[in-house]
C-alpha positions, 0 to 999 in steps of 0.5 A: 511480721506475718500474723500467727495464722500465716506462720502456722500455715507455712509451718504446716506446708513445710512439715507436709513437704518434708514428710512427702520428700522423705516418703518419696523414692525419687524426686525431680526439681524443675524450673517451669518458667515460660510454659503456657497454662495449656502445656502445664495442664497437659504435663500435670495430667501426664504426671498424675496418670503416672502416679507422680505428685507435681507441685509448684512450691516456694523455694523457702518452703523447700529449703526449710523442708530439706534442712538437716537432711541429706538433701540440704545440698539442693539449696544451691538450685533453689533459685527462680521458679521451682516445681517438684515432682515426687514419686513413691513407686516408680524410679524413672517415671518423673525423670522420663516425663519431665526430661521429655517435656524439657526437650520439647520446651526450651524454657522448661529446665531440669534443676536437679533431683534425688534418688533414695535420699541422695542428691543427683545432678541433671546428667543423672536425671537424664540417664534415669529418664532413658531407662525403660519403664519397670514393666519393660524391664520386667518383661525383658527379664522374664523373656530372658528366663523363659528363652531356655525353657522355650528352646528346650520345649522346641527341642523335645517337640522336634524329637517327638515329631521326628520319632512320630513321623518315623514310626508312621512310615 
């Protein structure tokens, strides 16, 4: 039987993880088996720069943190080594970085994920990874809004140029 201080520490870990998961808009669970320390360090750096919190957590801690929530179905993938990547701002960053990493490393596997409190499967995580970043999407939308205005401005300028050249003759 563990002593009281160990139990309190584990209860705090569960409470902290539960709060982080509930605050996250998206999360990805991975099996990180067989990757080198150098590769793991590079992955953690890339995730940190993207604003993703990535940590290795015991399956029992994760299981207790999601107990009684809509994410309780994730218990089915909590086997072996598990790391969790959580994002509070970007829906695609964690999936994009981790799927790219999984393609390059045979032993690194995506287990499952969640999006706005709903469990998503590996195929959905892959689809999410293929979406462009928020900045690219915004640029695309803005260019679509700007295109008619730019075309109108060019047409007006052509009329002015035509009238101006005719007046000069």
